[in-house]
KEROTOR-985891 format. One record per atom (N, C-alpha, C): x, y, z. Coordinates in steps of 0.001 Angstrom, whole numbers, padded with zeros to 6 digits, always signed. Atoms other than C-alpha are relative to their C-alpha. Layout:
REM KEROTOR-985891
XYZ...
//
This chain:
REM KEROTOR-985891
-001240-000607-000475+122811+080885+164018+001177-000922-000231-001092+000952+000234+124855+077686+163733+000380-000042-001478-000300-000014+001445+124492+077776+159972+000846+001210-000377-000782-001214+000316+125814+081347+159852+001427-000140+000493-001350+000165-000540+128769+080467+162050+000811-000942-000875-000715+000950+000884+129658+077524+159837+000396+000687-001318-000275-000697+001270+129439+079739+156721+001161+000972+000146-001091-000947-000237+131751+082361+158268+001311-000734+000094-001248+000767-000127+134311+079721+159200+000476-000517-001364-000362+000498+001332+134201+078337+155671+000645+001114-000851-000576-001125+000753+134881+081773+154172+001410+000307+000478-001338-000279-000530+137834+082330+156524+000990-001036-000491-000911+001063+000490+139288+078971+155578+000316+000167-001487-000209-000169+001438+138825+079701+151874+000961+001150-000273-000899-001144+000195+140563+083093+152138+001425-000365+000358-001347+000405-000396+143503+081583+153969+000645-000901-001044-000549+000907+001023+143914+078881+151368+000425+000768-001255-000333-000801+001182+143860+081432+148506+001270+000805+000218-001199-000769-000299+146506+083569+150190+001244-000860-000083-001170+000889+000081+148816+080592+150568+000349-000345-001442-000257+000317+001407+148391+079763+146882+000692+001163-000717-000627-001175+000612+149276+083330+145854+001454+000123+000412-001375-000085-000474+152396+083313+148008+000869-001061-000649-000764+001094+000609+153422+079977+146564+000332+000313-001462-000253-000344+001397+153032+081181+142964+001002+001135-000127-000972-001102+000041+154926+084400+143690+001406-000499+000250-001312+000552-000295+157795+082390+145172+000546-000760-001207-000434+000725+001189+157877+080147+142104+000392+000951-001123-000321-000968+001036+157878+083182+139768+001360+000631+000238-001304-000578-000300+160851+084731+141557+001098-001009-000276-001002+001041+000274+162674+081417+141351+000221-000152-001495-000100+000131+001461+161940+081240+137558+000763+001174-000599-000712-001174+000499+163165+084781+136997+001497-000117+000231-001412+000115-000311+166452+084020+138696+000691-001059-000849-000601+001094+000768+166987+080840+136707-000142+000197-001508+000236-000172+001427+165655+082024+133263+001000+000986-000600-000931-000952+000641+168171+083636+130807-000687+001245-000508+000725-001170+000512+165462+085987+129559+000043+001135+001006+000030-001030-001042+165356+087793+132898+001383+000344+000523-001352-000326-000413+169144+087931+133213+000607+001150-000807-000509-001130+000790+169448+090846+130711+000367+001165+000905-000405-001190-000750+171093+094086+131776-001188+000927+000167+001128-000917-000225+168733+096692+133184-000085+001059-001093+000244-001018+001013+167221+099298+130762+000471+001337+000542-000597-001222-000528+169503+102242+131406-000682+001254-000536+000663-001181+000545+167450+104558+129167-001109+000502+000912+001056-000426-000918+164817+104605+131894+000552+000779+001177-000623-000750-001084+167312+106148+134250+000134+001460-000396-000063-001421+000280+167169+109906+134439+001420+000464-000251-001381-000422+000119+170950+110135+134673+000603-000382-001351-000581+000440+001258+171513+108421+131273-000834+000429-001205+000714-000528+001142+169022+110275+129067+000963+000760-000905-000922-000621+000938+170694+111538+125896+000046+001507+000171+000031-001449-000143+169584+115102+126412+000749+000450+001244-000738-000369-001210+170983+115137+129941+001471-000351-000139-001396+000362+000196+174141+113319+128889+000721+001047-000847-000583-001033+000858+174759+115923+126203-000214+001407+000544+000259-001283-000656+173598+118741+128504-000678+000982-000968+000713-000822+000976+171149+120053+125911-000590+001237+000668+000674-001124-000661+169348+122260+128430+000966+000985+000644-000977-000873-000655+172575+123758+129772+000615+001027-000950-000633-000889+000974+173511+125568+126572-001059+000616-000910+000862-000682+000966+171984+127973+124098+000454-000403-001406-000386+000519+001302+172102+126120+120804-000551+000841-001156+000345-000916+001084+170632+129011+118870+001228+000747-000509-001254-000631+000390+174201+130363+118747+000946-001061-000549-000975+000932+000567+176975+128768+116709+001044-000346+001047-001081+000332-000939+179823+126998+118518+001086+001083+000005-001073-000997-000166+182528+129333+119822-000432+001345-000540+000515-001279+000476+180378+132371+119184+000868+001134+000526-000871-001103-000362+182445+135560+119177+001457-000289-000254-001382+000365+000273+185630+133666+118350+000240-000160-001489-000308+000208+001423+187175+132525+115079-001130-000776-000679+001072+000731+000698+184922+131060+112379+000142-001505+000224+000005+001438-000215+183928+127467+112937+000182-000719-001343-000175+000738+001260+185259+125122+110233-001043-001115-000119+000991+001039+000293+182604+122892+108678+000444-000709-001275-000384+000797+001156+183829+120126+106399-001214-000654-000648+001124+000563+000749+181561+118732+103711+000532-001090-000928-000226+000959+001080+181600+115596+101606-001348-000456-000531+001234+000322+000713+179032+114342+099118+000140-001368-000653+000114+001262+000732+178021+110931+097854-001167+000149-000972+001040-000148+001012+176100+111262+094565-000629-001371-000237+000705+001266+000171+173487+108519+094462-000517-000176-001426+000534+000104+001358+171883+109293+091113-000090+001389-000618+000241-001206+000805+171702+111905+088376-001211-000327-000857+001268+000519+000515+168085+111605+087376-000342+000530-001384+000442-000565+001275+167164+113978+084571+000808+001244-000349-000581-001227+000545+168715+116648+082363-001014+000553-000992+001038-000588+000846+166175+118993+080764+000559+001192-000748-000421-001147+000802+167144+121232+077852-001075+001073-000043+001099-000968+000068+163707+122850+077818+000001+000899+001230-000015-000769-001248+163812+123911+081491+001390+000431+000415-001393-000278-000328+167614+124074+081568+000274-000253+001484-000288+000391-001374+167941+122210+084858+000358-001473+000042-000316+001404-000228+169037+118879+086288-000499-000389+001385+000468+000529-001283+167866+116676+089152+001006-001021+000495-001031+000855-000576+170318+114951+091485-000421-000437+001403+000215+000520-001345+169945+112736+094553+001363-000291+000614-001332+000107-000606+172857+112822+096997-000106-000127+001512-000178+000012-001449+174012+112187+100534+000922+001156+000357-000756-001184-000395+175177+115468+102062+000422-000155+001456-000524+000217-001353+177436+115120+105115+000794+001214+000447-000690-001139-000604+178691+117860+107435+000822-000494+001187-000879+000350-001125+181553+117628+109919+000413+001290+000704-000462-001137-000792+182242+120105+112723+000166-000447+001444-000221+000311-001406+183145+120230+116377-000747+001010+000861+000763-000821-000946+180832+121525+119104+000275-000546+001392-000386+000483-001336+182357+121184+122566-001159-000031+000971+001171+000034-000881+178971+121797+124095-000654-001379-000005+000595+001330+000108+177997+118287+122961+000939-001105+000462-000916+001027-000494+181036+116504+124468-000600-000674+001229+000541+000762-001134+180247+113803+127020+001048-001008+000444-000979+000984-000509+182220+111411+129240-000303-001392-000556+000162+001355+000515+182814+107950+127820+001255-000794+000323-001134+000862-000341+185024+105086+128961+000522-000774-001207-000409+000782+001172+185093+103287+125583+000072+000830-001288-000109-000919+001136+185109+106362+123269-000962-000356-001133+001001+000332+001008+181984+105199+121469-000894+001213-000256+000866-001098+000389+179830+107649+119545-001458-000373+000239+001442+000196-000123+176095+108087+119894-000669+000490-001281+000693-000309+001250+173782+108125+116855-001455+000328+000288+001369-000467-000227+170486+109983+116743-000680+000235-001349+000763-000304+001214+167737+110683+114239-000365+001482-000016+000326-001409+000220+166057+113918+113202-000601+000685+001223+000636-000643-001152+164366+114476+116562+000986+000818+000819-000987-000765-000750+167583+115599+118242+000571+001149-000822-000553-001042+000858+168666+117653+115241-000707+001330+000241+000773-001224-000209+165916+120148+115988+000358+000709+001298-000299-000585-001306+167348+120798+119464+001420+000522+000113-001380-000457-000068+170983+121553+118634+000296+000875-001218-000421-000831+001131+172920+123829+116262+000539-000894-001108-000529+000676+001180+173537+122525+112759+000233+001059-001084-000246-000985+001070+174947+124347+109686-001249+000184-000862+001197-000345+000782+172254+126100+107650+000322+000020-001496-000378+000090+001410+173258+124878+104191-001233+000089-000905+001040+000008+001022+171201+125526+101077+000673-000110-001355-000509+000178+001356+171593+124921+097340-000303+001255-000811+000147-001225+000775+172209+128048+095314-000580-000353-001372+000652+000171+001308+170071+128374+092150-000833-001288-000073+000851+001186+000031+167952+125416+093184-001452+000408-000243+001417-000240+000268+164369+125223+091936-000888-000765+000976+000738+000838-000945+163130+122385+094137+000995-000895+000722-000824+000949-000754+164660+120259+096879-000808-000508+001178+000697+000585-001154+163474+117967+099629+000876-001090+000605-000657+001078-000731+164777+115563+102275-000916-001212-000040+000813+001210+000083+163569+112004+101818-000513-000385+001395+000633+000314-001287+161194+110823+104529-000650-001374+000016+000519+001373+000010+160501+107149+103726+001099-000929+000513+001231+000066-000780+160091+105383+106059-000038+001070+001096-000099-001144-000901+161311+108111+108400+000915+001016-000676-000899-001008+000551+163278+111294+107790+001402-000571-000154-001337+000543+000264+166549+110288+106146+001060+000970+000503-000932-000902-000674+168622+112251+108648+000720-000787+001075-000795+000691-001012+171429+110973+110843+000936+000991+000676-000897-000838-000790+173318+112731+113635+000855-000914+000866-000922+000828-000791+176388+111133+115181+000905+000925+000798-000764-000857-000907+178083+112705+118204+001083-000846+000665-001143+000689-000612+181529+111692+119492+000288+000609+001377-000227-000521-001369+182706+112072+123101+000757+001319+000050-000760-001249-000042+185101+114881+122188-000756+001183-000602+000805-001094+000532+182296+116951+120629-000037+000065-001523+000088+000041+001469+182907+116108+116945-001366-000531-000416+001357+000310+000438+179649+115860+115037+000018-000345-001482+000263+000344+001393+178663+114130+111806-001505+000118-000222+001408-000241+000313+175386+115300+110296-000200-000372-001469+000199+000518+001353+174160+113415+107219-001480+000002-000330+001378+000028+000460+170996+113715+105181-000032-000361-001488+000193+000430+001393+169666+112343+101890-000960+000983-000658+000724-001117+000601+168460+115072+099545-000124-000234-001498+000180-000099+001444+167028+115346+096053-000206+001465-000353+000038-001422+000330+167587+118721+094435-000085+000157-001505+000083-000405+001404+166614+120244+091091+000571+001403-000105-000714-001275+000059+168989+123052+090201+000149+000454-001445-000128-000607+001320+169527+125389+087278+001346-000362-000627-001224+000263+000756+172069+124572+084593-000060+000823-001291-000028-000843+001196+172875+127244+082015+000696-000755-001131-000527+000790+001107+173347+125349+078750+000202+000867-001232-000263-000621+001292+174893+126566+075534-000329-001048-001063+000483+000973+000969+172984+124766+072771+000392+000354-001426-000402-000386+001346+174779+126340+069829+000580-001180-000779-000549+001175+000671+176411+122960+069069-000919-001217+000129+000935+001110-000166+173329+120831+069822-000281-000655-001350-000177+000995-001073+173208+117830+069466+001417-000538+000111-001403+000405-000067+176993+117635+069176+000701+000781+001098-000479-000903-001036+177460+119561+072398+000504-000753+001222-000458+000451-001314+179141+119086+075769-000409+001059+001013+000520-000933-000998+177518+120642+078833+000704-000211+001339-000558+000052-001348+179000+121478+082241-000989+000664+000952+000961-000499-000990+176570+121860+085137+000649+000012+001378-000576-000150-001337+177242+122832+088747-001106+000003+001038+000852-000074-001192+175576+122245+092085+000765+000780+001053-000693-000923-000887+176433+125025+094539-000599-000070+001401+000404+000135-001401+176304+124699+098344+000579+001178+000778-000422-001203-000714+176451+127660+100669-000780+000129+001293+000709-000322-001233+175563+128787+104187-000926+001185-000250+000970-001063+000257+172472+130945+104211+000231+001210+000897-000063-001114-000944+173090+133067+107323+001414+000380+000391-001322-000247-000582+176750+132762+108332+001000+000357-001090-001033-000431+000929+179398+134719+106457+001296-000738+000309-001278+000670-000239+183014+133641+106223+000639+000439+001309-000496-000384-001325+183606+135499+109510-000512-000928+001080+000583+000894-001003+181413+132970+111331+000124-001474-000363-000006+001397+000413+181586+129792+109283+000928-000166-001198-000941+000288+001089+184400+128424+107132-000388-001343-000616+000485+001197+000688+182968+125954+104638+001094-000501-000933-001061+000557+000834+185409+123598+102913-000306-001465-000304+000089+001427+000313+185645+120212+101220+000918-000757+000942-000738+000662-001068+186765+117800+103890+001262-000681-000508-001155+000727+000536+189114+115756+101660+000353+000468-001408-000298-000490+001332+189498+117958+098594-000876-000666-001046+000768+000658+001058+188441+116268+095355-000503-001372+000413+000448+001303-000488+188156+112981+097236-001261+000112+000854+001232-000186-000770+185237+114493+099137-001237-000295-000829+001125+000272+000887+183036+113810+096115+000107-001432-000509+000050+001391+000435+182108+110173+095504-001263-000213-000821+001143+000280+000860+179801+108846+092818-000213-001500-000110+000341+001402+000224+178015+105590+092208+000410-000385-001414-000462+000443+001326+179571+103653+089331-001155-000348-000925+001146+000389+000818+176115+102676+088125-000782+001195-000538+000704-001181+000503+175071+106260+087369+000138+000070-001521-000015-000126+001454+174116+106581+083694-001231+000776-000441+001091-000771+000578+171916+108753+081520-000228-000476-001427+000348+000497+001327+170097+107884+078314+000593+000866-001110-000457-000906+001056+171196+110960+076355+001415+000495+000187-001302-000589-000286+174505+111832+078011+000991-001048+000499-001110+000742-000588+177858+110323+078840+000635+000895+001049-000589-000781-001086+179119+111517+082225+001513-000132-000089-001440+000054+000200+182739+112419+081621+000777+000128+001297-000755-000149-001246+183906+113654+085017-000779+000843+001007+000466-000819-001113+183002+115093+088424+001229+000633+000641-001063-000608-000770+185166+117571+090279-000575+001119+000865+000472-000980-000985+184915+120103+093119+000899+001234-000024-000737-001251-000188+185961+123715+093657-000611+000764+001168+000460-000862-001095+185618+126340+096388+000261+001447-000376-000144-001418+000305+185020+130053+095886-000712+000820+001064+000705-000936-000858+183822+133117+097751-001073+000708-000807+001111-000700+000648+180465+134651+096883-000302+001264+000796+000233-001280-000656+179729+138285+097619-001421+000472-000231+001316-000634+000058+176360+139833+098392+000146+001402+000586-000238-001382-000395+176265+143594+098634-000610+000350+001344+000683-000365-001243+173905+143641+101597+000449-000813+001207-000352+000862-001135+175334+140815+103726+001479-000318+000087-001437+000244-000087+178982+140176+102802+000445-001203-000811-000630+001112+000698+181190+137291+101731-000394-001326+000631+000381+001338-000442+180209+133636+101935+000851-001041-000724-000662+001138+000630+182066+130407+101304-001014-000805-000810+000907+000762+000861+180548+128475+098416+000752-001200-000575-000568+001243+000519+181243+124878+097418-000689-000358-001315+000522+000332+001328+180818+123716+093807+000230-001477-000292-000122+001336+000573+180156+120264+092383-000202+000147-001502+000075-000118+001457+180943+120350+088655-000041-001396-000619-000003+001248+000767+180087+117537+086274-000205+000330-001476-000013-000238+001441+180647+117413+082523-000738-001124-000702+000839+000959+000717+178172+115704+080190+000219+000173-001498-000095-000004+001463+178699+114763+076549-001199-000749-000565+001245+000560+000518+175563+114082+074531+000283-001156-000968-000073+001105+000950+175106+110775+072734-000604+000456-001329+000416-000493+001309+174809+111486+068996-000823-001033-000763+000603+001048+000824+173488+108122+067792-001518+000171-000126+001456-000191+000040+169852+108860+068701-000375+001062-001026+000327-001088+000922+169879+112105+066714+000397-000345-001431-000321+000465+001350+171608+110445+063774-001167-000776-000586+001106+000821+000488+168738+107990+063520-001282+000796-000191+001276-000690+000005+165916+110416+064211-000002+001295-000818-000032-001313+000651+167108+113600+062503+000902+000020-001232-000961-000180+001089+170242+113455+060355-000243-000969-001154+000236+000969+001070+169591+110238+058421-001284+000291-000776+001205-000346+000775+165960+111128+057520+000181+001246-000860-000208-001217+000782+167003+114616+056411+000882-000278-001220-000881+000337+001120+169814+113209+054260-000735-000814-001059+000758+000813+000953+167496+110650+052685-000995+000844-000783+000931-000867+000721+164969+113342+051820+000723+000817-001073-000765-000745+001000+167658+115362+050055+000362-000907-001171-000341+000936+001081+168795+112304+048100-001234-000377-000817+001230+000321+000719+165195+111499+047225-000388+001120-000967+000339-001117+000886+164749+114965+045748+000832-000023-001277-000832+000076+001202+167591+114209+043314-000564-000966-001038+000570+000967+000939+165563+111402+041734-000708+000715-001143+000743-000724+001035+163547+113994+039829+000891+000411-001163-000893-000390+001090+166660+114888+037782+000079-001073-001084-000046+001102+000966+166429+111484+036081-001383-000300-000606+001349+000182+000543+162695+111735+035344-000212+000974-001152+000277-000832+001175+161521+113063+031969-000673+001296+000430+000538-001299-000402+160785+116767+032226-001468+000148-000341+001410-000083+000371+157417+116214+030526-000893-000804+000919+000787+000788-000961+156350+113840+033349-000325+000876+001205+000359-000943-001076+154826+116652+035389-000642-000703+001194+000609+000653-001177+152628+114359+037581+000987-000799+000839-001001+000754-000762+155769+112471+038627+000950+000930+000739-001025-000841-000603+158209+115296+039325-000558+000986+001018+000560-000995-000929+155937+117843+041006-000360-000622+001352+000296+000586-001326+154517+115533+043744+001247-000454+000746-001238+000412-000668+158013+114190+044430+000660+001188+000680-000598-001180-000611+159338+117683+045043-000795+000516+001181+000845-000502-001096+156384+118754+047192+000092-000926+001207-000077+000956-001112+156585+115555+049277+001288+000166+000798-001273-000172-000716+160260+116047+050105+000036+001319+000768+000029-001294-000708+159697+119704+051009-000845-000102+001267+000868+000129-001180+156816+118865+053359+000622-000912+001055-000647+000887-000966+158765+116019+054955+001106+000723+000749-001039-000771-000677+161693+118303+055685-000602+000993+000984+000672-000928-000930+159308+120834+057224-000456-000723+001253+000445+000778-001161+157913+118114+059489+001175-000346+000908-001175+000327-000809+161391+117068+060630+000470+001222+000781-000440-001226-000678+162355+120665+061446-000950+000362+001135+000981-000319-001044+159125+121232+063375+000115-000953+001178-000126+000976-001082+159553+118012+065373+001217+000223+000871-001213-000255-000783+163096+118876+066428-000170+001241+000868+000157-001246-000761+162233+122417+067505-001064-000097+001079+001054+000136-001010+159177+121256+069452+000555-000476+001331-000580+000534-001237+161410+119507+072010+001189+000812+000480-001140-000831-000353+163917+122344+072317-000470+001338+000544+000361-001351-000462+163901+125662+074177+000082+001005-001142+000051-001012+001055+163184+128738+072090+001136+001001+000185-001178-000848-000153+166689+130134+072091+000086+000953-001183-000081-001049+001012+167614+133210+070089+001198-000166-000923-001148+000221+000868+170651+131685+068370-000214-001297-000775+000137+001156+000879+171133+129026+065705+000762-001184+000581-000627+001227-000474+171888+125464+066774+000624-000752-001175-000667+000791+001047+174062+123005+064877-001007-000805-000800+001007+000785+000716+171069+120847+064034-000841+000888-000906+000743-000924+000867+169275+123914+062644+000750+000254-001304-000787-000232+001219+172118+124553+060217-000144-001170-000954+000081+001172+000864+172026+120998+058926-001388-000136-000629+001353+000188+000511+168248+120828+058605-000381+001080-001008+000400-001065+000916+167837+124213+056953+000791-000036-001301-000753+000173+001246+170636+123615+054471-000595-001150-000808+000659+001108+000701+169012+120273+053638-001327+000451-000594+001265-000520+000511+165698+122071+053263+000231+000854-001254-000303-000833+001170+167292+124541+050845+000319-000873-001208-000291+000899+001111+168651+121675+048730-001274-000606-000573+001267+000574+000469+165212+120079+048568-000818+001047-000740+000767-001066+000635+163594+123397+047738+000589+000370-001366-000633-000338+001273+166141+124130+045000-000272-001053-001067+000335+001029+000987+165372+120793+043373-001377+000253-000606+001307-000368+000533+161763+121946+043018+000134+001207-000934-000219-001172+000839+162897+125308+041662+000690-000398-001307-000698+000446+001211+165183+123484+039213-000991-000538-001020+000976+000526+000956+162249+121640+037682-000893+001122-000525+000791-001135+000469+160236+124851+037528+000745+000748-001102-000788-000674+001038+163091+126435+035524+000028-000817-001283-000020+000862+001183+163330+123437+033207-001339+000060-000726+001320-000006+000602+159603+123401+032612-000290+001332-000690+000248-001319+000573+159456+127149+031969+000798+000190-001281-000820-000161+001193+162353+127156+029493-000497-000888-001133+000542+000880+001033+160862+124185+027659-001245+000601-000626+001213-000629+000518+157558+125985+027332+000328+001185-000902-000397-001151+000812+159240+129142+026022+000568-000458-001331-000602+000482+001241+161227+127177+023446-001042-000588-000943+001044+000572+000842+158238+125240+022205-000882+001088-000619+000806-001092+000540+156302+128477+021790+000730+000699-001155-000774-000632+001068+159109+130017+019729+000061-000891-001228-000059+000920+001134+159420+126904+017558-001341-000069-000741+001320+000037+000621+155705+126866+016969-000211+001241-000884+000122-001220+000800+155777+130481+015758+000883-000067-001236-000896+000091+001131+158766+129746+013558-000543-000930-001074+000570+000924+000974+157082+126786+011881-001157+000635-000768+001111-000671+000660+154070+128927+011136+000471+001000-001054-000504-001025+000912+156252+131492+009297+000863-000585-001122-000830+000612+001025+158288+128992+007227-000841-000398-001190+000737+000463+001184+157293+128162+003565-000118-001513-000010+000209+001440+000099+156184+124698+002607+001274-000671-000478-001214+000735+000316+159068+122191+002365-000275-001276-000760+000355+001241+000678+157218+119552+000443+000704-000139-001340-000663+000099+001286+159146+120417-002740+001437-000442+000105-001385+000415-000180+162479+119386-001312+000101-001479-000304-000071+001370+000459+163638+116170-002919+000283-000982+001122-000392+000957-001047+165401+114408-000018+000420+000777+001248-000344-000797-001181+165220+116224+003301+001079-000629+000842-001000+000651-000841+167377+113593+004988+001407+000335-000453-001327-000311+000500+170321+114276+002681+000355+001456+000298-000267-001410-000285+169930+118001+003194+000405+000193+001460-000293-000188-001418+170047+117557+006944+001440-000328+000325-001355+000421-000338+173428+115859+006828+001031+000638-000904-000937-000664+000887+174974+118058+004145+000412+001329+000621-000416-001237-000661+177052+120754+005863-000037+001196-000906+000011-001140+000911+177183+122909+002737-001376+000628-000088+001357-000532+000124+173400+123236+002730-000506+000517+001348+000587-000323-001305+172530+123253+006379+000892+000854+000863-000905-000716-000916+175630+124710+007927+000295-000800+001253-000221+000869-001164+175593+121862+010468+000801-001204-000422-000623+001286+000172+177865+118888+010681-000799-001054+000725+000703+001092-000714+176795+115494+011949+000114+000178+001495-000172-000219-001441+178200+116435+015328-000953+001067+000483+000913-001063-000406+176130+119637+015456-001410-000506+000115+001360+000533-000061+173009+117692+014717-000198-000810+001261+000120+000805-001210+173703+115296+017564-000040+000881+001232-000017-000878-001176+174403+118166+019902-001346+000654+000201+001267-000693-000155+171195+119994+019193-001077-000944+000455+000991+000962-000474+169155+116827+019638-001387+000388-000415+001395-000290+000314+165401+116930+019622-000714+000593+001197+000590-000561-001202+164818+118852+022828-000969+001107-000360+001010-001020+000221+161726+120943+022876-000779-000188-001279+000685+000248+001264+160511+119403+019621-000767-001300+000105+000690+001274+000012+158058+116646+018854+000951-001106-000390-000873+001132+000255+159592+113193+018660+000075-000326-001479+000035+000383+001419+158520+112590+014998+000162+001235-000874-000185-001087+000960+160004+114946+012479+000495+001274+000604-000426-001240-000627+161197+117494+014994+001336+000453-000504-001331-000379+000443+164800+117360+013852-000045+000497-001440+000082-000431+001395+163886+117642+010187-000543+001411-000094+000576-001344+000071+161759+120703+010839+000998+001045+000455-000969-000981-000469+164542+122385+012757+001081+000235-001060-001020-000162+001024+167108+121704+010054-000569+000709-001221+000619-000681+001131+164678+122759+007361-000191+001475+000306+000104-001408-000375+164153+125954+009278+001310+000716-000238-001299-000615+000262+167885+126585+009052+000217+000191-001499-000128-000134+001454+167801+125898+005320-000790+001198-000493+000841-001126+000411+164981+128372+004949+000623+001320+000400-000633-001246-000438+166860+130954+006921+001210+000338-000849-001153-000261+000871+169871+130507+004607-000415+000446-001402+000502-000386+001322+167676+131197+001541-000142+001526-000041+000084-001477+000060+168076+134887+000466-001414+000496-000174+001359-000464+000215+164457+135043-000527-000807+000013+001304+000781+000113-001244+163261+134071+002933+000646+000781+001126-000723-000638-001098+165913+135810+004987-000654+001313+000394+000632-001282-000315+164197+139126+004718-001321-000150+000688+001326+000186-000594+160858+137688+005734+000102-000421+001470-000095+000529-001378+162081+135907+008865+001311+000446+000640-001266-000483-000536+165094+138057+009655-000038+000097+001520+000112-000130-001459+163769+138630+013115+000139-001339+000710-000065+001326-000628+163713+134879+013697+001367-000629-000133-001306+000623+000216+167354+134283+012636+000738-000228+001315-000675+000168-001280+168567+134760+016190-000452-001225+000767+000531+001185-000693+166522+131732+017201+001025-001122+000056-000984+001086+000036+169281+129335+016091+001150+000304+000940-001148-000362-000817+171925+131268+017975-000304-000071+001501+000324-000013-001432+170053+131399+021311-000625-001308+000448+000606+001280-000350+168985+127789+021327+000563-000507+001340-000399+000484-001326+169078+126452+024874-000440-001445+000150+000322+001407-000238+169266+122722+025574-000468-000142+001449+000516+000025-001356+166990+122554+028583+000346-001277+000742-000426+001232-000657+168018+118958+029287+001358+000164+000663-001307-000225-000608+171479+120283+030117-000141+000419+001461+000214-000403-001393+170052+121790+033329-000124-001233+000885+000110+001241-000765+169033+118337+034529+001333-000731+000061-001291+000694+000019+172399+116919+033466+000969+000632+000982-000884-000676-000944+174313+119540+035393-000465-000202+001446+000529+000164-001357+172015+119167+038408+000357-001355+000576-000357+001335-000473+172809+115459+038619+001391-000036+000618-001363-000056-000526+176400+116405+039367+000153+001094+001058-000204-001144-000883+176190+119808+041033-000676-000214+001348+000727+000158-001268+173548+118983+043665+000687-001010+000928-000692+000931-000907+175208+115807+045075+001384+000486+000411-001332-000491-000355+178662+117372+044883-000041+001091+001051+000114-001090-000979+177582+120499+046767-000433-000534+001361+000481+000532-001276+175755+118460+049428+001095-000805+000703-001113+000744-000604+178740+116163+049983+001032+000973+000568-000935-001009-000499+180998+119210+050332-000525+000643+001279+000587-000562-001220+178594+120709+052876+000151-000960+001173-000129+000976-001089+178625+117483+054927+001432-000097+000500-001403+000062-000432+182414+117372+054942+000347+001185+000887-000290-001206-000798+182636+120945+056213-000749-000052+001332+000827+000007-001216+179794+120480+058729+000574-000933+001056-000452+000988-000992+181101+117318+060387+001431+000264+000444-001361-000339-000428+184700+118540+060411-000005+001123+001035+000086-001102-000961+183621+121622+062379-000576-000467+001332+000733+000294-001230+181242+120076+064909+000420-001294+000685-000441+001227-000681+182792+116674+065580+001303+000238+000730
//
């Protein structure tokens, strides 16, 4: 029993000692809080029910499904835009992609709150879902989204007098009707259109807050294929037969295409192929293995260039500027092949006629000096100039001229005239087939240079 009594007394003493230690530590903690700067901060007012944003703005006291001043005059909503980037311009899809900051300004007295220092309050997207905001959308847009990294890129700023700034960061892909008749020497004007979806001009008056100054662009905006010439804004009314009139805001921007890329990839190769086709005019007409492959190669190369250009373009129903240049170049290349076909055909016809004529002529071995006869105008009817003009075209290199002149002598003989009377016209219809190549050397380059002068004077 004595042992139990001693044990109980020991426990009581131990409990009393522990209590004193706890009280001592609590007193020291309170003293540290009063002396430490960390615990001297202002109290967290957000934990007070009277300073919650929703209660300060009286969110629950109003019906924010209705526009401000419902039943009264239309509410003015100012808009300004900061263009962050112009990402892509697609001729195939006929659209463009733009990233921008879209800001709305209006006044909603339901959101006014008392303030001693006239400071505004800034909120994120969570409060936006609980109040009225303008229901803007992009007309003729194909795709659009609000950026959400790392959170929704939405900002709401409310001022004590009820003025509201609503800003969001949006990327939109919208339609752009392009006229490609002057491609690639064209200038395109695209528009981004902003409009209220539900509220007509009787309920909402949409306007640019600062006129043309409401549109700001980043100086670093650039495109690989286009030069951005200017941005400007306009305002119009849009009518829908079933709902009425709506205010619509326009962002216009003008783009001029860079020509240097197409000069290197399209115009220069096409021009070189045309010039290459002219080389055949200086090649001997009898060199068939040289002239035929050269013509076919240039024709196939031009076809490849035309196919490559059209593969990256929309299938429009009208002719583009680049089509005119390429197809005219193709015609020049094709005509150079046709020119050799004409030369070759005429040469073959002439050689066949000469061969028949030689077969019908008598033997000339009895003539004393054929060379003197060839240069005697009284015998041959030709002067030295006529002989040089006729040349040896269509005849063998050795003895061809003598045989032709001897043929004329034979035709002048009364005894032979009756036998080969039908062949007398041969001398009169003689065609110098080399003249076609000579004329082509001048006509083809001259015509192509004239075409280039007219083409570039029209489209530049």
